[in-house]
C-alpha positions as CSV (number, residue, x, y, z in Angstrom):
1,M,147.7,-8.5,-45.8
2,L,149.1,-8.4,-42.6
3,K,146.9,-8.1,-39.4
4,T,147.2,-5.0,-37.3
5,S,148.3,-7.1,-34.3
6,N,151.5,-8.4,-36.4
7,L,152.5,-5.3,-38.3
8,S,154.9,-4.2,-35.4
9,A,156.5,-7.4,-35.4
10,Y,156.7,-7.3,-39.1
11,V,158.3,-3.6,-39.2
12,R,160.9,-4.6,-36.4
13,A,162.0,-7.9,-38.5
14,A,162.3,-5.8,-41.7
15,N,164.6,-3.3,-40.0
16,Q,166.9,-6.0,-38.8
17,V,167.1,-7.7,-42.2
18,V,167.8,-4.7,-44.3
19,S,171.3,-3.3,-43.7
20,N,171.6,0.5,-43.3
21,N,175.4,0.6,-42.7
22,L,174.9,1.4,-39.1
23,K,173.7,-1.9,-37.8
24,P,174.9,-5.3,-38.9
25,L,172.4,-7.9,-40.2
26,A,170.5,-10.0,-37.8
27,P,168.5,-12.9,-38.5
28,A,164.8,-12.5,-39.2
29,A,162.6,-12.7,-36.3
30,V,160.2,-15.5,-36.2
31,I,156.6,-14.4,-35.5
32,T,154.9,-17.1,-33.2
33,K,151.8,-17.0,-31.1
34,K,153.8,-16.3,-28.3
35,D,154.7,-12.7,-29.5
36,V,150.9,-11.9,-29.1
37,I,150.1,-9.6,-26.1
38,Q,147.4,-11.1,-24.2
39,P,145.2,-8.9,-22.3
40,P,145.3,-9.0,-18.4
41,P,143.0,-11.1,-16.9
42,N,139.8,-9.7,-15.3
43,V,140.7,-9.6,-11.5
44,L,137.8,-8.8,-9.4
45,T,138.5,-6.4,-6.4
46,N,136.3,-5.3,-3.7
47,Y,135.8,-2.0,-5.7
48,T,134.9,-3.8,-9.1
49,R,132.6,-6.1,-7.4
50,G,130.7,-3.1,-5.7
51,L,130.5,-1.5,-9.2
52,N,129.1,-4.8,-10.6
53,Q,126.7,-5.4,-7.5
54,P,126.1,-1.8,-5.8
55,N,123.1,-3.2,-3.7
56,S,124.5,-6.6,-2.4
57,N,126.3,-7.2,0.9
58,I,129.6,-8.6,-0.4
59,T,131.8,-10.5,2.1
60,V,135.4,-10.7,1.4
61,V,138.3,-12.5,3.2
62,S,141.0,-10.3,4.6
63,G,142.9,-12.5,6.9
64,P,143.0,-16.0,8.1
65,A,139.5,-16.9,8.9
66,V,138.3,-13.5,9.3
67,S,135.7,-11.8,7.3
68,T,134.9,-8.4,6.9
69,Q,131.6,-6.6,5.2
70,V,132.0,-4.0,2.7
71,R,129.7,-0.9,3.6
72,F,128.4,1.5,1.2
73,A,126.4,3.7,3.9
74,H,126.8,4.6,7.5
75,T,123.1,5.6,8.0
76,D,123.0,2.9,11.0
77,I,125.8,4.7,13.3
78,Q,124.3,6.4,16.1
79,V,125.6,10.0,17.1
80,P,126.8,10.1,20.5
81,D,124.5,12.3,23.0
82,F,126.6,15.0,24.9
83,S,123.6,16.4,26.7
84,P,125.2,15.6,30.0
85,Y,128.2,17.7,29.2
86,R,126.0,20.7,28.0
87,R,125.0,23.6,30.0
88,T,121.3,23.6,31.2
89,E,120.6,27.0,29.5
90,V,121.6,25.7,26.0
91,N,120.5,21.9,26.3
92,Q,117.1,22.7,25.1
93,P,116.7,22.7,21.4
94,N,113.7,25.2,21.5
95,I,115.5,27.7,23.4
96,K,118.0,30.1,21.7
97,S,121.6,30.4,23.2
98,S,121.7,34.0,22.8
99,E,118.9,34.5,25.7
100,S,121.4,32.9,28.2
101,E,124.6,34.5,26.7
102,D,125.1,37.1,29.6
103,A,124.5,34.4,32.3
104,R,127.0,32.1,30.8
105,R,129.7,34.9,30.2
106,N,129.4,35.9,33.9
107,V,130.3,32.3,34.7
108,T,133.3,32.4,32.3
109,Y,134.7,35.7,33.5
110,L,134.3,34.3,37.3
111,I,136.3,31.2,36.4
112,A,138.8,33.2,34.6
113,G,139.2,35.8,37.3
114,A,139.6,33.0,40.0
115,G,142.4,31.7,37.8
116,V,144.2,34.9,37.2
117,L,143.9,35.5,40.9
118,G,145.5,32.3,41.9
119,G,148.1,32.7,39.2
120,A,149.1,36.1,40.6
121,Y,149.3,34.8,44.2
122,S,151.4,32.1,42.9
123,A,153.6,34.2,41.0
124,K,154.1,36.5,44.0
125,T,154.8,33.6,46.2
126,I,157.7,32.3,43.7
127,V,159.1,35.7,43.1
128,S,159.2,36.4,47.0
129,K,161.0,33.2,47.7
130,F,163.4,33.7,44.9
131,I,164.3,37.1,46.0
132,A,164.8,35.7,49.5
133,S,167.2,33.1,48.4
134,M,169.3,35.8,47.2
135,S,169.5,37.8,50.4
136,A,172.4,37.5,52.8
137,T,173.0,34.4,54.9
138,A,173.1,34.6,58.8
139,D,176.7,34.5,59.1
140,V,176.8,37.6,56.8
141,L,174.2,39.4,58.6
142,A,175.9,38.8,61.9
143,L,179.2,40.6,60.4
144,A,176.9,43.4,59.1
145,K,177.2,45.1,62.4
146,I,180.3,45.4,64.9
147,E,180.1,46.5,68.4
148,I,183.3,48.3,69.9
149,K,184.2,49.0,73.6
150,L,185.4,52.8,73.6
151,S,187.3,52.0,76.7
152,D,189.8,50.0,74.6
153,I,190.9,53.1,72.6
154,P,193.0,55.4,74.6
155,E,192.8,59.2,74.0
156,G,195.0,60.5,71.1
157,K,195.2,57.2,69.3
158,S,193.3,55.7,66.2
159,V,192.7,52.0,66.3
160,T,191.7,50.1,63.1
161,F,189.1,47.3,62.9
162,K,187.7,45.1,60.0
163,W,184.2,45.7,59.0
164,R,182.4,44.2,56.2
165,G,185.8,43.5,54.4
166,K,187.1,47.2,55.0
167,P,189.3,48.9,57.3
168,L,187.5,50.8,60.0
169,F,189.3,53.9,61.6
170,I,188.1,54.9,65.2
171,R,190.0,58.1,66.5
172,H,189.8,59.0,70.2
173,R,190.5,62.7,69.7
174,T,192.0,65.1,72.3
175,A,190.3,68.4,73.0
176,E,193.0,70.2,71.2
177,E,192.3,68.2,68.0
178,I,188.6,68.8,68.6
179,A,188.9,72.6,68.8
180,A,191.5,72.8,65.9
181,E,189.1,71.0,63.4
182,R,186.1,73.0,64.6
183,A,188.2,76.2,63.7
184,V,188.8,75.4,60.2
185,Q,187.0,77.4,57.4
186,V,184.6,75.3,55.7
187,S,184.7,77.3,52.5
188,A,188.5,76.6,52.2
189,L,187.9,72.7,51.9
190,R,187.8,70.9,48.7
191,D,184.7,69.0,50.1
192,P,183.0,71.3,52.2
193,Q,181.8,69.7,55.3
194,H,181.9,70.9,59.2
195,D,183.6,68.9,61.8
196,N,180.0,68.6,63.7
197,D,178.4,67.0,60.7
198,R,181.0,64.3,60.7
199,V,181.0,63.1,64.3
200,Q,178.2,62.2,67.0
201,R,180.3,62.5,69.9
202,P,183.3,65.0,69.4
203,E,185.8,62.8,71.2
204,F,185.3,59.9,68.7
205,L,185.6,59.9,64.8
206,V,184.5,56.9,63.0
207,V,185.5,56.6,59.3
208,L,186.2,54.0,56.8
209,G,189.9,53.5,56.0
210,V,189.7,53.8,52.3
211,C,191.2,56.6,50.2
212,T,188.6,58.4,48.1
213,H,191.0,58.5,45.2
214,L,191.8,54.8,44.3
215,G,190.8,53.0,47.2
216,C,194.3,52.7,49.0
217,V,194.5,52.3,53.0
218,P,195.8,55.8,54.6
219,I,198.1,55.8,57.5
220,A,196.8,57.1,60.9
221,N,198.4,60.0,62.6
222,A,200.3,61.2,59.5
223,G,200.3,63.5,57.0
224,D,200.6,67.3,57.0
225,F,197.4,67.9,59.1
226,G,197.9,65.3,61.6
227,G,195.1,62.9,60.6
228,Y,195.6,60.5,57.8
229,Y,198.0,60.1,55.0
230,C,197.8,58.1,51.7
231,P,201.4,57.3,50.6
232,C,200.3,55.9,47.1
233,H,199.7,59.2,45.7
234,G,200.1,61.8,48.5
235,S,196.6,62.5,49.9
236,H,196.5,64.2,53.4
237,Y,193.5,64.3,55.5
238,D,193.0,66.2,58.8
239,A,191.7,64.7,62.1
240,S,188.1,65.0,61.1
241,G,188.8,62.8,57.9
242,R,188.6,65.7,55.5
243,I,190.8,65.9,52.5
244,R,193.1,69.0,52.8
245,K,195.8,68.0,50.2
246,G,196.6,65.7,47.4
247,P,194.3,64.1,44.7
248,A,191.6,62.8,46.4
249,P,188.5,64.3,45.5
250,L,186.3,63.7,48.7
251,N,186.6,63.2,52.4
252,L,186.7,59.8,54.2
253,E,183.3,58.1,54.4
254,V,181.5,58.2,57.6
255,P,179.6,55.0,58.2
256,D,176.3,54.7,60.1
257,H,177.0,54.3,63.9
258,V,175.2,54.8,67.1
259,Y,176.3,55.0,70.8
260,P,173.8,52.8,72.7
261,D,175.5,54.0,75.9
262,D,178.7,55.9,77.0
263,S,181.1,52.9,76.6
264,T,179.7,51.1,73.6
265,L,179.9,52.0,69.9
266,I,177.8,50.0,67.2
267,V,178.6,50.4,63.6
268,G,176.3,49.3,61.0
C-alpha cells in the first residue's frame, strides 16, 4: 500500500512509463524525500501575535531602532473641546437649541444680507467701469461737434464739411429759393415734409450729404430741382433736401444743430 502523500507521484510516474502512442516513453520517476511538500513555517505577524495574546502589549520593530506599540483600543484619546468656537446659546448642554433658533437665524440673515449688499455694490462698480471703458475717447468726443462760421458761406452757395466721418452740406439759400421751397405742396412729395420743419433759420439748410438710396454722395447745386443730384442712380433733391425724383425713398437727413448767435452754427 502506498501512502496518500506518495499517490500523486506514483500516478505521474506510471503515466510516463506506460506508452499510449501519444507520448514517448520516459524514465520512471524516482520518489525521494525531497518530493514531499513541506508545510510553510509558522510565521508570526503582528496580527497572529495579537490573536494569541489579545491582552498583552506587543512591541514590534518597524524600523532601525524604532519601536511601535500595537493598540487594540483607543479609549485613552481625548476628544477636542470646541466650546470656544460654539455660540453662547448652544454652548450649554442643558439648554435646547430650538429655544434660540430665531435669534441665531437673525444673525445669519444679517450676515447674508450684508454680503449680498456688498456683492451688489461691487458688481455695480465693475459694470459701470466696464461700460465707461467702452465709451468714446476724448479725441472722438472732440469731433462729435463742429463749429462753423456762417460768414464763410456766401449766399447761394453750398459748402461741404466733414463731420463724424460723413459729408455735411450747409447751404446759404437765397430769398427766391426759400420762397420756392415753401410753395411746394407737401402732399405731392414722396417723403412729406414742409420746408419750415427742416430748417431753424430759413436762409441756412443743414443736411448730411449721404443719399438715402445706397449711401452715395450727391452733387450740390445740380439736378432738375436745383438742389442736390446723385449721379449714381439718378436721385434728385430740391433746395430743401427733399427727394423729388429718382429711387431714393427718403429726404436727406437733417442733423441736430443750434445757432448760439447770429454768426455761428454748431452741429452735433
